[in-house]
C-alpha positions as CSV (number, residue, x, y, z in Angstrom):
1,M,80.3,53.3,132.0
2,S,78.0,53.4,135.1
3,V,75.0,55.7,135.6
4,E,77.0,57.6,138.1
5,D,79.8,58.1,135.6
6,I,77.4,59.4,133.0
7,L,75.8,61.8,135.5
8,A,79.2,63.1,136.5
9,C,80.2,63.6,132.9
10,F,77.0,65.6,132.2
11,E,77.3,67.6,135.4
12,R,80.7,68.9,134.4
13,T,79.5,70.7,131.3
14,S,75.7,71.2,131.7
15,D,74.0,74.6,132.1
16,Q,70.3,73.9,132.2
17,F,68.7,70.5,132.9
18,L,65.0,69.8,132.2
19,S,65.2,67.8,134.3
20,E,68.1,65.9,135.9
21,K,65.8,63.6,137.9
22,E,63.9,62.7,134.7
23,F,67.3,62.0,132.9
24,E,68.5,59.8,135.8
25,A,65.3,57.8,135.8
26,K,65.7,57.2,132.0
27,L,69.3,56.0,132.6
28,R,68.2,53.6,135.2
29,A,65.4,52.2,133.2
30,G,67.9,49.9,131.6
31,R,66.9,50.4,127.9
32,P,69.1,52.1,125.2
33,L,68.2,55.8,124.9
34,R,68.2,57.9,121.8
35,V,70.2,61.1,122.2
36,K,69.4,63.8,119.6
37,Y,71.6,66.7,118.5
38,S,70.5,69.0,115.6
39,L,73.2,70.4,113.3
40,D,72.7,73.5,111.2
41,I,74.3,72.6,107.8
42,K,75.1,76.3,107.2
43,I,77.9,75.8,109.7
44,P,81.1,75.7,107.7
45,A,83.1,73.9,110.4
46,L,82.4,72.6,113.9
47,H,84.4,74.0,116.8
48,I,85.1,72.8,120.3
49,G,82.0,74.6,121.5
50,H,79.8,72.3,119.3
51,A,82.0,69.3,120.4
52,V,80.9,69.7,124.0
53,N,77.6,68.2,123.1
54,L,79.3,65.6,120.8
55,W,81.5,64.4,123.7
56,L,78.4,63.9,125.9
57,M,76.9,61.9,123.0
58,R,80.1,59.9,122.8
59,A,79.9,59.1,126.6
60,M,76.3,57.9,126.0
61,Q,77.5,55.7,123.0
62,D,80.2,54.1,125.2
63,A,77.4,53.2,127.7
64,G,75.4,51.5,124.9
65,H,73.0,54.3,123.9
66,K,72.4,55.7,120.4
67,A,73.5,59.1,119.2
68,V,71.0,60.6,116.7
69,I,72.3,63.5,114.5
70,V,69.7,65.5,112.6
71,F,71.0,67.5,109.8
72,S,68.6,70.5,109.4
73,D,68.7,70.6,105.6
74,F,65.0,71.3,105.2
75,T,64.7,73.5,108.2
76,N,67.5,75.8,107.2
77,R,65.7,76.8,104.0
78,N,63.2,78.7,106.1
79,G,65.8,81.0,107.8
80,D,67.5,80.6,111.1
81,L,65.8,83.0,113.5
82,D,68.2,82.9,116.4
83,G,66.9,86.2,117.7
84,R,67.2,88.0,114.4
85,L,65.8,87.9,110.8
86,E,68.1,86.4,108.3
87,T,67.8,86.0,104.6
88,I,66.4,82.6,103.6
89,W,69.3,80.3,102.6
90,N,68.7,78.9,99.1
91,T,70.8,75.9,98.2
92,S,70.6,72.9,95.9
93,S,70.2,69.4,97.2
94,E,73.7,68.7,95.8
95,E,75.2,71.5,97.8
96,A,73.4,70.4,101.0
97,E,74.7,66.9,100.6
98,T,78.3,68.2,100.1
99,R,78.0,70.2,103.4
100,I,76.5,67.2,105.2
101,G,79.4,65.1,104.0
102,E,81.9,67.6,105.3
103,L,80.2,67.8,108.7
104,T,80.0,64.0,108.9
105,E,83.8,63.8,108.5
106,Q,84.2,66.2,111.4
107,L,81.8,64.1,113.5
108,K,84.1,61.2,113.1
109,M,86.7,63.0,115.3
110,V,84.4,62.4,118.4
111,L,81.6,60.1,117.7
112,R,81.8,56.3,117.2
113,F,81.0,55.2,113.7
114,D,82.0,51.6,114.3
115,N,78.7,50.3,115.4
116,P,75.4,51.0,113.6
117,N,73.5,50.4,116.9
118,L,75.2,53.4,118.4
119,L,74.8,56.1,115.6
120,E,72.0,57.4,113.4
121,L,72.4,60.2,110.9
122,R,69.1,61.7,109.7
123,R,68.0,64.7,107.5
124,S,64.9,66.7,108.3
125,S,64.1,66.7,104.6
126,E,63.3,63.0,105.0
127,W,59.9,63.8,106.5
128,Y,59.3,67.3,105.4
129,D,59.8,66.8,101.7
130,A,57.2,63.9,101.9
131,M,54.7,65.9,103.9
132,G,51.6,67.2,102.3
133,V,49.8,70.4,103.0
134,Q,47.1,68.7,105.1
135,D,49.8,66.9,107.2
136,M,51.5,70.1,107.8
137,L,48.3,71.9,108.9
138,N,47.6,69.0,111.2
139,M,51.1,69.5,112.8
140,F,50.5,73.3,113.1
141,S,47.1,72.6,114.8
142,L,49.1,71.1,117.9
143,L,50.2,74.6,118.9
144,T,48.5,77.9,119.6
145,H,49.4,81.4,118.7
146,A,49.8,82.3,122.4
147,R,52.4,79.6,123.0
148,L,54.4,80.5,119.9
149,I,54.4,84.2,120.6
150,S,55.6,83.7,124.1
151,R,59.1,83.2,122.8
152,D,61.5,85.9,124.2
153,A,62.8,86.8,120.7
154,F,59.2,87.4,119.5
155,Q,58.3,89.4,122.6
156,A,61.4,91.6,122.0
157,R,60.2,92.1,118.4
158,I,56.8,93.2,119.5
159,A,58.2,95.6,122.1
160,E,60.4,97.1,119.4
161,G,57.5,97.3,116.9
162,T,59.4,95.0,114.5
163,E,57.5,92.7,112.2
164,I,57.6,88.9,112.7
165,H,57.5,86.9,109.5
166,I,55.5,83.8,109.1
167,N,58.6,81.6,108.2
168,E,60.2,82.7,111.5
169,M,57.2,81.5,113.4
170,I,57.2,78.3,111.6
171,Y,60.9,77.5,112.2
172,P,60.6,76.6,115.9
173,I,57.7,74.2,115.1
174,L,59.7,72.5,112.4
175,Q,62.7,72.0,114.7
176,G,60.6,70.8,117.6
177,Y,58.8,68.3,115.3
178,D,62.1,66.7,114.4
179,S,62.1,65.2,117.9
180,C,58.9,63.4,117.2
181,M,60.1,62.0,114.0
182,V,63.3,60.6,115.5
183,R,61.6,59.7,118.9
184,A,64.3,61.4,120.9
185,D,64.7,60.6,124.6
186,I,67.3,63.3,125.2
187,A,68.0,66.4,123.3
188,L,71.3,68.3,123.6
189,L,71.1,71.9,122.5
190,G,72.4,75.4,122.7
191,S,70.5,77.8,124.9
192,N,69.2,79.6,121.8
193,R,67.3,76.5,120.8
194,L,65.6,75.8,124.2
195,F,62.3,77.2,123.1
196,N,62.2,75.1,119.9
197,E,63.0,71.9,121.7
198,S,60.5,72.7,124.5
199,L,57.9,72.7,121.7
200,G,59.3,69.3,120.7
201,R,58.4,68.0,124.2
202,H,54.9,69.3,123.8
203,M,54.5,67.8,120.4
204,Q,55.9,64.5,121.6
205,E,53.2,64.4,124.3
206,K,50.5,65.1,121.7
207,H,51.9,62.1,119.7
208,K,51.7,59.8,122.8
209,Q,55.6,59.8,123.1
210,K,57.5,60.2,126.3
211,P,58.8,63.8,126.2
212,Q,62.5,64.3,125.7
213,T,64.8,65.5,128.4
214,L,66.5,68.7,127.5
215,L,70.0,69.7,128.3
216,T,71.9,72.9,127.4
217,T,75.7,73.0,127.9
218,I,77.9,75.8,129.1
219,I,78.9,78.3,126.5
220,T,82.2,80.2,127.0
221,P,83.5,83.3,125.2
222,G,85.8,82.7,122.3
223,I,89.6,83.0,122.3
224,D,89.2,86.8,122.2
225,G,87.4,86.7,125.5
226,R,84.4,88.5,124.3
227,K,81.6,86.9,122.2
228,K,81.0,83.2,121.8
229,Q,83.0,81.2,119.4
230,S,82.2,81.7,115.7
231,P,84.2,81.1,112.5
232,R,82.9,84.5,111.2
233,R,84.7,86.2,114.1
234,H,87.8,84.1,113.8
235,N,87.7,83.6,117.5
236,D,87.0,79.8,117.5
237,I,89.1,76.6,117.8
238,S,87.8,74.6,115.0
239,L,87.9,70.8,114.7
240,L,89.5,71.4,111.3
241,H,92.3,73.4,112.7
242,S,95.6,71.6,112.7
243,P,97.1,70.4,116.1
244,R,99.5,73.4,115.9
245,D,96.7,75.9,115.2
246,K,94.7,74.5,118.1
247,F,97.6,74.7,120.5
248,G,98.4,78.3,119.4
249,R,94.7,79.5,119.7
250,V,94.5,78.1,123.2
251,M,97.6,80.1,124.1
252,R,95.8,83.2,123.1
253,I,92.8,83.0,125.5
254,P,92.6,85.5,128.4
255,D,93.9,84.2,131.7
256,A,90.4,84.5,133.2
257,L,89.1,81.8,130.9
258,I,91.7,79.1,131.7
259,Q,89.6,77.4,134.4
260,D,86.4,77.4,132.3
261,Y,88.2,76.0,129.2
262,F,89.7,73.2,131.3
263,R,86.3,72.3,132.7
264,V,84.3,72.6,129.5
265,Y,86.7,71.6,126.7
266,T,88.9,68.8,128.3
267,D,88.3,65.6,130.2
268,V,91.3,66.2,132.5
269,P,90.3,65.2,136.1
270,L,89.3,68.3,138.1
271,E,92.0,67.4,140.7
272,E,94.7,67.7,138.0
273,V,93.1,70.9,136.8
274,A,93.4,72.3,140.3
275,V,97.2,71.5,140.1
276,S,97.6,73.2,136.8
277,L,95.8,76.3,138.0
278,K,98.4,76.8,140.7
279,K,101.0,77.3,138.0
280,S,101.7,80.6,136.2
281,P,99.0,81.4,133.7
282,R,101.4,80.7,130.8
283,D,102.2,77.2,132.2
284,A,98.6,76.5,132.9
285,K,97.7,77.4,129.2
286,V,100.4,75.0,128.0
287,D,98.8,72.2,130.1
288,L,95.4,73.2,128.7
289,A,96.5,73.4,125.1
290,T,98.2,70.0,125.4
291,A,95.0,68.5,126.8
292,I,92.8,69.9,124.0
293,V,95.2,68.8,121.2
294,A,95.5,65.3,122.8
295,R,91.7,65.0,123.0
296,Y,91.3,65.4,119.2
297,H,94.6,64.1,117.9
298,G,96.0,61.7,120.5
299,A,98.4,62.1,123.5
300,E,101.5,61.6,121.4
301,T,100.5,64.6,119.2
302,G,99.7,66.6,122.3
303,R,103.2,66.0,123.7
304,A,104.8,66.8,120.3
305,E,103.1,70.1,120.0
306,R,104.0,70.9,123.6
307,D,107.7,70.2,122.8
308,W,107.5,72.3,119.7
309,F,106.0,75.2,121.6
310,D,108.6,75.0,124.4
311,N,111.5,74.9,122.0
312,T,110.1,77.6,119.7
313,I,108.8,80.1,122.2
314,S,110.8,79.5,125.3
315,K,114.2,78.8,123.7
316,G,113.7,81.0,120.6
317,Y,114.4,78.3,118.0
318,I,113.0,78.7,114.6
319,P,111.1,75.5,113.6
320,D,112.5,73.4,110.7
321,D,109.1,72.2,109.4
322,L,107.8,75.6,108.2
323,P,105.0,75.9,105.7
324,T,105.9,77.7,102.5
325,L,104.5,80.9,101.3
326,V,105.0,81.4,97.5
327,V,105.2,85.0,96.3
328,N,105.5,86.1,92.7
329,T,107.7,89.1,93.3
330,G,110.6,89.8,95.6
331,D,109.8,93.4,95.9
332,M,106.8,94.5,98.0
333,E,105.7,96.5,100.9
334,A,105.4,94.9,104.4
335,L,101.6,95.2,104.6
336,D,101.1,93.4,101.3
337,L,103.3,90.6,102.4
338,V,101.5,90.2,105.8
339,A,98.1,90.3,103.9
340,L,99.3,87.4,101.7
341,A,100.4,85.5,104.8
342,R,97.1,86.0,106.6
343,P,94.5,85.7,103.8
344,K,91.6,85.4,106.2
345,K,92.5,88.6,108.1
346,S,91.6,92.2,107.1
347,R,94.3,94.5,106.0
348,G,93.4,96.7,109.0
349,D,94.1,93.8,111.3
350,S,97.5,93.1,109.6
351,R,98.4,96.7,109.8
352,R,97.8,96.6,113.6
353,L,99.9,93.6,113.9
354,I,102.8,95.3,112.2
355,L,102.5,98.4,114.3
356,Q,102.4,96.3,117.5
357,G,105.7,94.7,116.6
358,G,104.2,91.2,115.8
359,V,106.0,90.7,112.4
360,S,109.6,89.8,111.8
361,L,111.6,89.0,108.7
362,N,114.7,86.9,109.3
363,G,114.5,87.8,113.0
364,R,114.3,91.5,112.5
365,K,111.2,93.4,113.5
366,I,109.1,95.2,110.8
367,T,107.5,98.3,112.3
368,R,106.1,100.2,109.3
369,P,103.3,98.9,107.1
370,D,104.7,100.8,104.1
371,Q,108.3,99.5,104.6
372,E,109.7,98.2,101.3
373,L,111.0,94.7,101.4
374,F,113.4,92.8,99.1
375,L,112.6,89.2,99.5
376,K,114.7,86.1,98.7
377,D,114.2,82.4,98.7
378,N,114.2,80.8,102.2
379,D,113.6,84.1,104.0
380,T,111.8,83.4,107.3
381,L,108.7,85.4,108.1
382,Q,107.2,85.4,111.6
383,V,103.6,86.7,111.8
384,G,102.4,86.7,115.4
385,R,103.9,84.6,118.2
386,L,103.4,81.2,116.7
387,N,103.2,81.5,113.0
388,W,106.3,81.2,110.8
389,L,106.5,80.9,107.0
390,R,109.4,80.1,104.7
391,L,109.3,82.3,101.6
392,R,109.8,81.1,98.1
393,V,110.1,83.7,95.4
394,E,108.8,82.6,92.0
395,E,109.3,85.7,89.9
396,P,109.6,85.2,86.1
397,P,113.1,85.9,85.0
398,A,114.1,88.8,82.9
399,F,115.0,88.4,79.2
400,Y,116.6,90.3,76.5
401,T,116.3,91.3,72.8
402,E,118.8,93.0,70.6
403,H,118.1,96.4,72.2
404,L,115.8,95.8,75.1
405,A,115.7,94.4,78.7
406,I,112.4,93.1,79.8
407,R,111.6,92.1,83.4
408,P,108.5,91.9,85.6
409,V,107.2,95.3,87.1
410,H,108.1,95.8,90.7
411,V,106.2,97.9,93.2
412,R,109.2,100.4,93.4
413,D,108.7,101.0,89.6
414,I,105.2,102.4,89.8
415,G,106.3,106.0,90.5
416,D,108.7,106.1,87.6
417,I,106.2,104.5,85.2
418,S,103.4,107.0,86.0
419,K,106.0,109.9,85.3
420,N,107.1,108.5,82.0
421,I,103.8,107.2,80.5
422,P,100.6,109.3,80.4
423,L,97.9,108.0,82.8
424,E,95.2,108.3,80.2
425,D,97.1,105.9,78.0
426,I,97.4,103.3,80.8
427,T,93.9,103.5,82.1
428,K,92.5,103.2,78.5
429,Y,93.4,99.5,78.2
430,I,93.8,97.9,81.6
431,V,90.7,95.9,82.4
432,R,90.5,97.4,85.9
433,F,89.8,100.8,84.4
434,S,86.9,99.8,82.3
435,N,84.8,102.9,83.1
436,K,85.4,106.4,81.8
437,K,86.0,108.1,85.1
438,K,89.4,109.8,85.2
439,K,91.9,108.0,87.3
440,T,94.5,109.5,89.6
441,E,98.1,108.3,90.1
442,T,97.0,106.7,93.3
443,D,94.4,104.7,91.4
444,V,97.0,103.5,88.9
445,R,99.4,102.6,91.8
446,D,96.7,100.5,93.5
447,A,95.6,98.8,90.3
448,F,99.3,98.0,89.4
449,K,99.9,96.5,92.9
450,K,96.8,94.2,92.6
451,I,98.2,92.9,89.3
452,I,101.8,92.6,90.6
453,L,100.8,90.8,93.8
454,Q,98.1,88.6,92.3
455,S,98.2,85.1,93.7
456,D,98.0,82.0,91.6
457,P,96.3,81.2,89.4
458,K,97.6,84.4,88.0
459,H,96.0,85.9,84.8
460,E,97.5,89.3,84.5
461,W,101.1,90.5,84.2
462,L,103.0,93.7,83.9
463,W,106.5,93.8,82.3
464,A,108.9,96.7,82.5
465,I,110.7,97.5,79.4
466,S,114.1,99.3,79.3
467,T,117.1,99.6,77.0
468,K,120.1,97.3,77.5
469,E,122.3,100.4,77.7
470,D,120.2,101.9,80.6
471,P,118.4,99.0,82.3
472,D,117.5,101.1,85.4
473,T,115.3,103.5,83.5
474,T,111.8,102.1,82.5
475,I,110.8,103.3,79.0
476,G,107.7,101.2,78.6
477,I,105.5,98.6,80.1
478,A,103.5,95.6,78.6
479,Y,100.2,94.6,80.1
480,L,99.3,90.9,79.2
481,R,96.5,88.6,80.2
482,G,96.3,84.9,80.2
483,D,92.7,84.1,81.1
484,N,90.9,85.3,77.9
485,W,92.5,86.2,74.6
486,E,89.8,88.8,73.9
487,H,90.6,91.0,76.9
488,P,92.6,94.2,76.2
489,Q,96.4,93.8,76.1
490,N,98.9,96.5,75.2
491,I,102.5,97.8,75.2
492,W,103.1,101.4,76.0
493,M,106.3,103.3,75.2
494,S,107.4,106.7,76.5
495,P,106.8,109.4,74.0
496,D,110.2,110.8,74.6
497,I,112.1,107.9,73.0
498,A,113.1,107.7,69.3
499,S,111.4,105.2,67.1
500,P,109.0,103.8,69.6
501,E,107.2,101.7,66.9
502,D,110.3,99.6,66.2
503,L,110.9,99.0,70.0
504,V,107.2,97.9,70.4
505,K,107.6,95.5,67.4
506,E,110.8,94.1,68.9
507,A,109.1,93.6,72.3
508,I,106.1,91.9,70.7
509,T,108.3,89.5,68.8
510,E,110.3,88.6,71.9
511,F,107.2,87.9,73.9
512,S,106.0,85.6,71.2
513,V,109.4,83.8,70.8
514,Q,109.6,83.2,74.6
515,T,106.1,81.7,74.4
516,L,106.9,79.5,71.4
517,F,109.9,78.0,73.1
518,K,107.7,76.8,75.9
519,L,104.6,75.6,74.3
520,D,103.3,72.2,73.1
521,P,103.3,72.4,69.3
522,Q,99.9,70.9,69.3
523,S,98.3,73.5,71.5
524,E,96.2,76.4,70.3
525,A,98.4,78.9,72.1
526,F,101.4,77.6,70.0
527,K,99.5,78.3,66.8
528,Q,98.6,81.8,67.9
529,A,102.2,82.5,69.1
530,F,103.6,80.9,65.9
531,A,101.5,83.2,63.7
532,V,102.9,86.3,65.5
533,V,106.6,85.0,65.3
534,T,106.3,84.4,61.6
535,A,104.8,87.8,61.0
536,P,108.0,89.2,59.4
537,R,108.0,86.0,57.2
538,D,111.6,85.4,58.2
539,Y,111.5,81.6,57.8
540,E,115.3,81.3,58.1
541,A,115.4,83.0,61.5
542,L,112.3,81.0,62.6
543,Y,113.8,77.7,61.6
544,Y,117.0,78.6,63.6
545,N,114.8,79.3,66.7
546,Y,112.8,76.1,66.1
547,R,115.9,74.0,66.1
548,L,116.8,75.4,69.5
549,M,113.7,73.9,71.1
550,H,114.6,71.0,73.4
551,T,112.6,67.8,73.2
552,E,111.5,68.0,76.8
553,L,110.0,71.4,76.1
554,L,108.2,70.1,73.0
555,E,106.5,67.4,75.0
556,K,105.2,69.7,77.8
557,N,102.3,71.9,77.8
558,L,103.9,74.9,79.5
559,L,102.9,78.4,79.3
560,P,105.3,81.0,80.8
561,Q,103.6,83.6,82.9
562,G,102.6,86.7,80.9
563,L,104.0,85.5,77.6
564,Q,100.9,85.3,75.5
565,G,102.4,86.2,72.1
566,Y,100.5,89.4,71.0
567,T,98.8,92.6,72.1
568,Y,95.2,93.6,71.6
569,D,96.0,96.5,69.3
570,G,97.8,94.3,66.7
571,W,95.5,91.4,66.9
572,D,93.1,92.2,64.0
573,Q,96.1,92.8,61.6
574,L,97.8,89.6,62.8
575,Q,94.6,87.6,62.3
576,Q,94.3,88.7,58.7
577,W,97.9,87.9,58.0
578,R,97.7,84.5,59.8
579,R,94.6,83.5,57.8
580,F,96.4,84.4,54.6
581,T,99.8,83.0,55.4
582,T,99.5,80.1,57.8
583,P,96.1,78.3,57.2
584,W,98.1,75.0,57.2
585,L,98.8,75.4,60.9
586,F,95.3,74.3,61.7
587,K,95.2,71.3,59.4
588,E,98.4,69.3,60.1
589,D,101.0,68.8,62.8
590,P,103.0,72.1,62.9
591,R,106.3,70.2,63.1
592,M,105.6,68.4,59.9
593,T,104.0,71.2,57.9
594,F,106.7,73.7,59.0
595,N,109.5,71.5,57.5
596,K,107.5,71.1,54.3
597,K,107.0,74.9,54.0
598,F,110.5,75.7,54.9
599,N,112.0,73.2,52.4
600,Q,109.7,74.6,49.7
601,T,110.9,78.1,50.5
602,L,114.6,77.1,50.2
603,S,114.0,75.5,46.8
604,D,111.7,78.3,45.6
605,P,112.5,81.7,47.2
606,G,109.3,83.2,45.8
607,A,107.1,80.5,47.4
608,K,106.6,82.3,50.7
609,D,104.9,85.2,48.7
610,K,102.5,82.9,46.8
């Protein structure tokens, strides 16, 4: 790449140059240059705005110069000023190394890692962790208070009467001194770092180094057309976004940004850009999105995403390769489903999307956030213009006892449950109601919805209990937990039914049997469930159930959702019974000891009471 080519590349995306003549003189000197770019390791993911500087570094690498990345791991500990006071970011060295590893993988999407002469990765902690107090004081002595306080952000603070903390004043010095330590010839930076890197030039001169040339690049608004790109605002196009997500996000930019995005974020020749800009805004965005995807993922992927977009949006086809959204209930309100499909968006944002007609289920618009949905496997959910999901409903199946039908609680059951079971009974045991403040029916409904819609790994379950004769009327519920056996669990029955104690006992036993059939006999959960199942000491019935267990189930450590085998209220009594009746479960293989115990019972009917 010639000097003229490099200058043209820099001219395309540069904002401020200090100075261009100095830069050209360094290029024509004929020696490899060191091009520095500092990366804040608090950044969770790089976006195409960061990559503008990376592509300039890539151009310099292709011309034989060295890209020097400085990870600001030490500097970040002192708080990133950026015009505002932030809390100091405390992190361990292990966490910092993890973040540096993640950023390095993203750098590989742009920079060349194939030649050690073209790349250098440094950490600011390399020199600051080894620096003594005297060395640091010597560094500070190179600058005056007047020079530091001249920074615009500090002047704004003084005008506002706001205090300036010492760590904030030190930060620009530390970042400027990085340039001395890596002997930078050129520094690429954001405009908010211009003061810091200017200090770097001054400090390089004090250390008898040639001062670095400074270049800031153009910053455009994010895809929302307002503030600059930021993952926190969800208005960025991240290097980590998939090709499809990148394409879709480009299609969302305001028409007024098309020309700037072409110039700053692609390498499409400006003559071709002019041709695209003569098309309709929609077609120009398609060209732009194709170019951005191709730059990071290759031309073939860019064409494939363009074809996908044309077929899906223009012709109305539903894609075949839809990602799957797993839901644990087939009955929920529209807003809850959209919130599950868009976990990074607020519920307010999801509500607005529904009201604007941006959500469809199987091709039919959903217009009310509180619309009740009945979902099935392979239903197709469209959220926004470009996002489709195929639903998979993984709801635990209902099961039955001699008198009862037991199934997962649905959202539509909440009203009937609160009518049949006193609120004070429900709120007494559920973990979400641990304080003593009286709860309303709305509180119970919200808490129940959170349990019902809880995503994996799920650790709370609600089961509706009805009679087999009248399965549509809920007479009780079971609240079970799987994350910690000591948390409250309970079964409530309506006070209006006859013999509620017998029905509770029947439900407890069935939960335990369901668990027993699915557990590894060697597991602790099996032993706990086994103790409950054998509570009636009906060894004959137990042996019959035990023989029904299939070999493949015995060999797997499976735990059905919400079938933990006992409730909190009965646990103390069951523990006493288990310690007295089945201590052998904890000493030998249950399959061996059970047969021994059962055979002994058949030969001596009184043995089970000994």
